[in-house]
N, C-alpha and C positions, 0 to 999 in steps of 0.2 A: 158074569165071566164062567168060561166051561172051565169045569175043574180040571179036564184033562188037560187043559192048555197052561192053567194055572201050575199043576205040578212039573210040567214042562220047564216055565218059566224060572220056577223055584231050582232047578238044576243046572241053570246057566252058569259057567265058571266066571264071573268077571275079571277076577285077580289072575288072567293069564301070567304066563313065565314072563311075557313084555311087560305087562303091565306093575309085576310083582318088582320087576327091576326098575323099571322108573320110578316106584313109590319109595324104593328102597334109596334111590340117587338123590330124591326131593329130600326124604328123612336125614340123610347125612349129608345134605350140603350146608354149607355155612350161610346164614343170613347175610346178606352183603351191601351195602349202599351202593345203589346202580344212580350215576349221575349225568346220564346223556341226554335224557329226554329235558331235563329242568335247562341244563347249557343250551339244547336247539331251542328251547322256549324264548332265552333272552338274547339271543342272534337274533330270533324272528322279529320279537319286538323293538328291537333296536334298527333292524332294516324296513319296518313298515310304520315307522313313525310318522306322524300325519293322516294315516289312513283312519276312517271310521273304527270305534272300537269294534263291532262285530265282525268286521273284516281281521281286523288286526289277532282278534280271537281264534277265528278260520286259518289265518293265514299260519299261525303258531302251532297248531294241532297238524297241519298239511306237513310243516317242515320234520315236525317230530316223526309222522307216518313215513313220510320220504326217505328220512336220514338217519333215523335209529338203526341200532344194529339188530339184525335179526337171526335166530337161529332155529335150526330142525335138527332136534335130539335124536340120535342113535334109538330107533325103535318106535319114534311115535309117529302114530296114525293122525292124531288132532293138533293141529300146529298153531301157532300164535302165542308169542310168550310176552308179558310184559317188560321183562327187562334180559340182557345177554346170560345173566346168571339165573342158576335153578332157583334162588331164593334171593332175589334183588329186592331192592327195597327203595322204590320210588319216592321221590318227592319233585314239587314245586316251590323252587327258592322263592320267585318272586311274589307269592302268598303270603310266606312269614320268614322273611329274612332275618329278622333278628333272634328267632328264635333257630333258626338251622345254623348262626352264624356262633350262637352258644353253644351248639352242640361241636361245632366245628373246634371251637377254643377247649372245650373242657375234654372234649376227647370221645363221648358217649353219644351213642345215636340208639334211638329206642323204636322199636318198632310196633305197630299198632296192633299185631297179631300175638304178641305175649309182652306182658308185666313183666317178665323176670330176665329176659333175652335183649340184652344188648347186641348191635350189630357192627361187625367188621368193616373198615374201609380201604381203600389202598391208598396210599402215601400219594401218589400224583392226583387221584383222583380227590381226596382231602384238599390239596391245595387247590384244585379247580373248583370245588365246590365252596370253599372258603371265598374266595375270589367272588364267585357268583353272588355270594350272600353280601358282602362287604357292597358290591354294584347296588343291591336294591337295597341295603339300610341307607344308599346316599341318594339313592332315586326314588325310594317309597314317597306316596303323597305325606306331606307336612300337615296336612288337615284332615283329620279323622270326620269327614262328614257326618255319619251317623251316630256318633257319641254328640257332637256338636250342636246336631239339631235336638236331639234328647234333651240335652241340656238347656237348649234355649226354650223348650216347651215345659219342661217339667221340673226343672231344676236340680242343682248339684246335688240333694240331700236323695234324689230319685236315685243314685248311684249306690246309695246305703243298703238298698234293697236288693242290689243283682248278687248275679250267680256267686260272684269271687267276692262278695263280701258280705251283706246281710245274710242273703240265702233264701229271701222270700220267693224270690225267682230264681228258675233253676233252665240252663239250655245255655247255648251256643248263643243266641241271640241275646241273652238277657246277662252279658258279660262286661264287666267296665274294661279290663286289661284283656284285651283279644290277641291271638296273632293274627296281625294284620300288615299288610303287605302294599300290594299294587291295587287290590280290591277290597273292600270294608271287610265281608263276610261271606253273603250267599255268593256273590261273584269270584269267589276263589275257587269254586269246584263248577264254574260255567254256567251261572245263571240258575242252576237249578239240577236235580237230580236227572239221571237219564238211564234206560235199560232198552235191550232189542226187543221189538214188538213185532207181532206175528205178520202183519202187513207189511212191513219192511222188510221180512225173510222171503214171505213168499212170491214178492214182486221184486225183490231186487233193488239196489239201488241206484243203477242206470235208469228205471222207471221212473224212482223219485226225482233223480237229476233232470229228467224230460217234462217232468209235472212243475219242478219251478224253473224251470226255462220257459214253458208257456207263461207261466204267470209273469215273468219278466216280459215278455211279448206282450201279453195282454195290459200289462202296465203301459207300456208304452204307448199303445194304439188307443185305449180306453180309458185310461187312469187306472190309479191306485186303488180305489174303493176300500178306503180306511177313512175310520172320522177324526174330525180332531184336527191338530196343526199339519203344517205341509211337512215338520219333521217327523212326524209318523208313516207319510208315505217315504220318504227317505231314508225311514229305519226299515221298512218293511223292504224296499230293494235291495238293501244291504242283506237283510237277513236271508234274502232269495239267493244271492250271490253267496254267502256263508253254508248255504244247505248243499249248493253246487261244490265249492271249494272242498267240504268236509266230506261229501260221500265219495267224490274222487280219490281224496285222500285216502278214504278206506279201502279203496277199489285197486289202487296203486300198492299199498301195503300189502293187499292179499296175492297181486301179481308178482310183487318182489319174491312172496314164499316160493309162488309156484317157478320163479327164475332159478331159486337157489335148490327147490327138490330136483329141477334136472339136470342142476349143475352137482348136484352129490351123485345125482342116478349115472351121471357118466363116466365117475371113477368108481361105481360100487362095484366090487365083484361078486356080490353075494346075488343071485337070480331074483330069491324071495323079495329080499331089500329092495332091490332095484326097480322091480315090479310095484311096491307100496310106494316109492316115491314118485314113479312116473304116474301114478294115479293121484298123489299128493298133489302133484302140480295141475293134474288136470282139474282137479277139482278145486284149487285154488285160484285158475283161470276165470272159471265160471262165478263161482262165489265170494263174497255177496252182490256181485256186480249184477246177476242175474239170478232169478229164479232156480231154487236148486231142482235137479233131475232126479234125486235119489236121497234116500236115509242120509248116506254119509256126508253129501252135501250140504244137506239141513243142519246136520250137527256143525258141521265145519263154518258154515254162516254164523250160526249161533255165536260159535264162540268168536267169531273176529269182531260182530256187534256188541259183545259181550265187551271184548277184552279194548274195543274202540274207546269205551265211556272212559273206562280208567288211564287210557293212555291220552287222551285229553285234559283230563284232572285227575291227579291222586288226593285231590282235597274232597271229593264226593266220599259223605259218608258211608255211600252204600250204592250198590249198582245190581239190580235184581236180576234175575235171568228170568221167571216168568214162568207162565203155563208150559212148561215142556212139552208137557204128554199131549196139550192140545196143539201145539206148534209142529211138532214131530208125528205123529200118527199118523196123518194122511200119506206122508212119504214112505213111512215105516208098513205102512198094509200095502201101498203100491208094491213094493220092492218084495215083502213076504210072497203077496199073491203072485207074484209073475217070478219067484223064485229065485230072485237074485241077491235074497239076503236070509240069513238065519237068524234064531233068535239069540244066538252064540256071538254072532258078528254085532250086531246092535248092541247088544250088553256091553263088549269089548270098546265099542267108538264110546258108547255113554260113559264109561269107566275112564277112558282117556280123556273125555271132556272133563271130568269130575277132577282129575288130577291137574287139569290146566286150569282149573276156576280155583282149586286151592293154592296153586302156584303164588297167585297173586300178593304179594306184600307192599306196605308203607310203610315211612316213619311216621312217628307221630310225634307233634311238640307240644299238644295240649299238656298241662299240668295234670301230674297223675292223679292229683285229687277231682279233676275234673273231668276225668275222660268216662264219657257216658255207657262206651261198650267194649271193654277192654276185650283182647282176642278173637276180635272178628271182622270181617268187612262187609258183612251182611249180604252175601248173594242168594237171595231167596231162591227158592223153587215151589210152585203151588201146580199142586194136582187135582184132579178131579171137579167135582162140583155137577150142576143142571146147567142145563141150556133154557132158551125162554120157552121151549115146548114140555118142559120137566122132566126131561130125559137125563139119565145119569151118564157123565162123561168120562168114570174110567175105563182105561180100554190097556191093551197090553203093553203100551210105553209105561202107563203109569206102575204097573207091579213090577217093571223092569226097573224102572228109576230106585224102586225102595230096596231092592236084590242089589243094584249097584251102592246105593248108601252103605248097606247091612257089610256087603264083602269089603268096601275099598275103605270104610271105616275111618273117614275123613270128618274134621271138626264141621267142613262147610262142604257145600251149600246145604243151608237149613233147609227142610223139606216142612210143608204146610200140606195136610189134606183137607178138601172141603169137605164136610161129613154131611150128609141128609139121611132125612130115613129109609130114602130108597134104595142107599149104598148097598154094595156087594157085601154080608156079611163075612165072604170067604178074603175079602180082600182086608176087611178090617182086620180078620186074623193075622193076615198075612203082616198087615202093617204094624200090629202090637209085638209079632212075632220079631219083626225086622226091629223094632223100639227095644226091645228087651236085649237082643242081641248087639247093638249099637250101644245102648247102655245110656248117652246122653242126650235124652229126650227129644230124640229124633225118630219118626214124624212128631210134629205138633198138629193138633185138628183145632179146624176152626169152623164155625156154623155157617154153613151153605145158605140156610134159609134167612138168617138174620142179615149176612153182610150183602145179600142183596135187596130186602127190604129197607135197611137203609139209605140207600140211594133211591128206591121207588118212593119214599118218604120226602125226597127232595127233587121229583119231578122228573128224574132218569126213566128214559123208558126201557121196558123191560130187556130186549134186546141189548140194550149197553150194560145194564144192570146187572146183569147175571155175568157181567165178563171184566170179574178183578181178580187181584192179585194180590197174596201176602207180600209187604215190602217192610223197608226200615226193620227197627226192633221187633215192633209189634202191630203195625200198623196194615193198612192194606189200600189198594188203589184201583180206579177202573183201568182197564188196558187202554182207553182211548186219551187217559191223562196220564198223567204219573204222581209218584209218591210225595207228598207234601211234609216237609218232616216237621215234629212236635218238637220245635225250637222254643216256644212260650209256656212255661210250665208255672204252676204254685207248687210250693212247697205248703201243703195244707197242715203238716205235723209243726213245721216252723211257726205257721200263722196261730196253731193252737196254742203253743208254746207262749209265744207273746201275748196271747189272749189273757193267759194264767198270771202275769206279770202287768196287764192293764197297759198292754200296747209298747211294752218296753222290753228289748231284747238283753239277757244278763250275759251273753257271751262278747257283744260288742259295744255294750253300754250305752246303747242308744235309743230312743224313744223311736221306733219304727211304724207304729199303727198308732190307733187311733187309743184315745183314753174309755174305755169299755166298763169300768167299773172292777173296783177290788172284788175281786173273787173270794176272799175271804168272808167277806160280807152278804154272799148270794143265798138265799133260802131254797134255791129249787134246782134241778138240772137245766131245766128251760133256759134260767136266766145264764147260764156256760154257753150254750147251743146260741141263743140269740148272740152273744156278747161276740164269740167265734162267726158268726154270719156277716156281723157288722164288719170286722175286720176283712174277710173275704171278701167283701163288695168292694170296699174301700182299695184292696190292693188290685181288684181283677179290675177296676177302672183304669188304675194306673199302669195296669199291664195292658189293655186295651189302646191306650195312647201310643206307650211304648211300640207297640206291635205295628200301628198305623203308621208312624213314624220310621222305624227300622226299614220297613217294608217298601214304601215309597222311595226312599232316599237309597236304598240298594238299589230298586231297579232301576233308578236314575243315572248310577254310576258305575252300573255292571254291565257286561258283555251277555248277549243270547248267543245260545250257541246253534249253530247251522246242525250239527250231529244230533241234538236233544230235537230240535224241530223236525229233522229227517225223521225221526224216529215217529212221529205225531204227524206224519205230512199230510194227511187227508184235514185236521183242523188249521195246523200253523201255517202252511203253505199258504192259504186263503187268506187269512187274519193277518199273516205278516208279523205274528208274533209270536212265541214260544210259549207253552202252556200256561205257565207262573204269571206270564206280564198281558196276557188276555187271551191267547188261543186257543184256549180249553174249550171244548165241547159244551160245556156245563159251567155255571159260574160256581159252584161247590169245587169244582177241582182248582179253581184258583186259591181256595183259602188254606191256611196254613193253621194247624191246629194248636188249640189251647188246651195244655195237658195240667195234671195235676197227681197228686200222690199223697198217700199217709192218712186217709179215711179208717183202714183197719187201726192205726194204732191212735187213733183219736176215740174211736169207739170204745176201746178196750178201755182206755183211760178214763170216759166218761162213764163207763160202766163199773170202775173201780170207784170213784169218787162217788156214784149213787150207791154202790154196795156199802162202802166204808165208810161216810161221813153225813150221807143221810138216811138210811136205812136201818144199819148196826150202831152207827155212832162210836165205832171202833176208835176213830181218828177224826180230829177238826183238820178242816183245809187249810188252817194257817200252818200245821202241824207237818203235813202232807208238805205244802210246799218249802217248809223250810227243809226238810229231807231230801227234796229234789234239786234245790237250790244248793245243797253241799252235797249232790251226786250220790245220795243215800250212804255217806260216812257216818258210822255209827248207828245207821238205822237198818242193819240188813234183816229184822224182824219184821220190819215196817213194810218193806220191799217185797219180800214174801209173802205178806198179806196182799200187797197189790198184785202179785203175780198169780195167786190165787185165787182172786176174784173172778167173777164171771168173765170169760174169754168170747169172742166170736170166732167162729169154726165150729160149736159143739152141738148146734140145733137148740142155743138157748135161747128164749125170746129178749131178756135184756140187753145184751150185746147184738144180737143180730137186728133186733130193732132199732137200736141207736145209728148201728152201720147203716140201713136201708134210710135211717131219716136224714144222715149224712150225706149218703150219696146224692139221695134227691134234692136235697137243700142245696148243697155246693152246685148241683147241676143246674139249678134253677136260675142260680146268682150268674154263674159263667155264661148262660144262653140268655137273659136279662135284657143283653143290648145286641145289637145286630154285628156283624162282620163288618168293620169298617171299609172294608175295599169292596166286596161284592152285597152289603147289605140283607145277608141271609141269616140264617141263625147259625151261629159259630160250630165247628165241628169239635168236636172234644175228642181228647186221648188220655189216656190213664199209663202214665210213665211206666215202665220195666227196665229192661235191662239192666245196667247197675247201678240204676240210678239213685235206688234207696242207700246204696252205700255213700255216693256223694252228699245226698240230701241230707241224710244222718247225720254226716261228720259237722252241723252246724244246729241240731238241734240237742238241747240238753234231756236233763232224766225227766220221765213222763211218769203221769201216774199209773199206766200200766203196767210198772217195776222195769221201765228200760234203763239202763245206765246211759248217762251223757255220751252224745256223738257217736255212739254204735249205731250200725245199719237200722233202717226203719225196716218196716215189713215187707217184703218182696212182693213185686206183681199188683193185682188190682184187687183181687179177691180170695190172695191168701192169705191162711190163719197167722198168728203170730209162732214162730218156731218152737214146737216141743210143747204149745198149747191147746192144738185140737187133737185132743186126747179120746173123742168117741166114736175114732172111725171115719173112713173114709165116705161113707154116706152121710155121715151127719156136716161134715164139712161142705160137702156139693149141696148139702140142703140151705146150710147157712149163706153161701154164694149165690143162691138163685131164689131167694124168697121174694125177689122182686126184679123187675124188667131192668135190671140196673144197667146193663151193658148197650141198651138200643141206642143211646146218643153217641155212645163212645168209640171212635174209629179201632183205640187197643184197649183190650180190659181182658187181660190174661188170668190165667187160674193154675199156679205151680202145684204138683203134687210129687211125692217120692216114695217108692215103694221096692223093696227088696226082690233080688233075682230070685230068691226061692219062693216068693209070692206067683211069679207068674210061669212056673215051671211045668205047668198041665195043660190042655185044652179047656179044660172046666174052669180053672182059673183067669186064663183069656178070656172065657165068655162073659166071666164075672165082669171083667175091667170094661168090656164093652158095655155091658149093662149101665155100668158108672157111666159111660160116656153116653148112651143114651139118654139117661137120665139129666144128666148135665146138660146136655143138647134142649132137649123137652123142655125144661125149665125157664129154658132163655138163656143159656150161658153161651159165651161167644169164643173164648179161645183156652185152652185147655193142653197140659203136656207134662210127662212124666221123666222123671227120673230114676232108672232103674238100677243101683249098685247096691253095695252093703256100707256100712258107715266105717266097718273096719277097713275096707278097702280106702278110703276117702283119708281116715286117719295115718294110715300107713302112708299112704302118698304123701300127705304133707313132710313126713318125717323123713321120706327116702324119695321123695321125686325122679330121682335116675330110675327108679324101678317102673315108673310110671307114664313112661312119654306118651302112651296110647290111650289114656283116661279120659272118656270124654262126659261132659256133665251139660246140663240143661241150667243155662244160665237166669236168662229174662226170653226173649224173643231170639235168641238163638243158643247154640251148642258150642262149646270149646274145649281145649284141652285143660284139663284140671291144674295142671302144672304151670300152664301160662296165664291163671289168674291171681290177683293181688290176693296177697294173705288174708284179708279180711273179706271179700268176698270167698272165699276158698273156705272160710270159716263159717259164713252165713250158711253157704250149702250144707256144711255140716249138721249146719243145727237144725236145719229144714224137719219136721215130722216123719219117720219113716213107717207107712202104712202096712197093713197086711190086709189080705181078702180072704 
């Protein structure tokens, strides 16, 4: 990147008076429950009774897009709002009617983007919402197909292990008491996640409609070209029709905005705004129906397609934005070269897009203690990387996007940079300067080479293997596939706890695991490890069966989304299936991740046992167990001994070697059996987000000195808060002593630095060296919180003063005051490093 260009980019003013006003309006707006879309869905479902499931889903989406209220706010350049309110919280009652009805009756509505802020609702809307919920409670399926299938195969005692019971398993797919409505779980968000793709934007939805029609004609003349029963051919037929219905619905939604813009222009007396409205009308008339003709249209097309996925279902846990610099750069360069666009124009348009993305909110009915990612909707952006020729793909849009992030200072989208050894160091300095000024861990950094190698190892050709996006909380996926959620996780810390009690769970009072021996009689640490592995193997086999049953039943009873198939039209149209159902280009893209958490807690616990019980003999295992069983009451001296035992994160052999042994040992067990759907080696995932809070709530006191039911250690390779005392290089060395991250889709490392640490160019270069070391040694994902402990402590006491204080949680950033207190406290306790 040319240094002069870089300096010019840094001079752009993203927060123009227009965007300052729009942001202020958003900040001051009252979060409000929005009911129009859910009511339209219910009307459509009644009207389409008897039609095929995939068609009914598409028709419901169509009705929302054609009849929902639309707005173009004064000064907007990029249009397309999720609701008629600036901070409208949408919902889809049919998917969780009992929970919404309970909200209506209690009068409290919680929103996904804030743990502390409830939502207002108009009295008439409350009446309508309550009626909608009552209708669906009466008409929801009486038979819980997923759980009944699990019960028949695995027995009633299997539910004792699940997320809302014993907490051996964690995730939406392993809850006994789930939000359950018209569909069981996955179907509630349209059969899977969905995000805009570059081919869909570049070619336009009319092109995809034409392909779907051609395939329908081919089916009628030559046959369906699908394997299996005739029902598969009919489902392909219906999915193709659903693609056409869904794409037309998005086109008409855009045309409604064109019509509204023209209408507003007719009565506008300000000539400047009148011209803008006419330009908006021109843009919306063309995209996303057709290929964008310029940068403005490309940004608007991206907005419409991103918004459409949320409009289709508010139940999606995330809708990624994608490789925005690769999507938009060709349009940007063309306009810059032709002199029809300035960098300032581009920055303002991208800032307008940022505000529209952050505007989206929805209600959350998941119990507070089960919420995996409070404070975010996970609209991730990915920058850079290398192509199949090894060329660096950072471009001017990449630079401007970082400037937009820094100046808008919004909690999302989250930005990920694909780091490699050929990346421009000036760009990295710019990224870290933006990180410092943003404060909340944005951007984060991913290992570009490792991300590609994982897919190459699974047989994906290089041309596709290099084209991947960050997605979800800490995952990533190929552009020709989709994010497959980490819904099936093992709580390894909980498994270790019950190993200490011979398979018995002190919290529930049940024998959850195998009887692997009385640990007070163990004479070596290896016996602890062997017993733990036996428990992991036992629970992993049961989880694999659960995963197989859940996935198969879900696909049988859930709709496939025409919109989702349209975004991946190159594969889904010929297959007549969505990606998850078999329309993916590669088998690995059909897998749902198997996740786990808690290795740091176990490594530190085993190190304490080795040091205190076997090496120095300062305590017996029986005494240690008794102290933990009573949550260290009256045993603070012993707890301090445990805390002061060797800890992972300090470049010390004992805990670090145990960390490596456990990391590889559990990995071998989880991958020892093929994925029951694809037959491939399972894809693994190290949980993050706020899972260390939810999982820790079930785990009693541990030998590392942790109190019962407190958070586990965050991320995959971060150290216990306050225990990594030998500096940032030592903790990086601990985290990368082995090739731990290769088999894991998500494997993050959180670090915290003070603002003063990064206040000079020399210190920024030192941090770049830490990044280089981390990635050279095989690290996958690293991110930095940059703030002061005093600031965080004061924000806990005076939240009203810190509305814009941003922090990095796991795979996302959030406003600190919107996080639950236990998560705030855990972030405060993370070690503050200096350079």
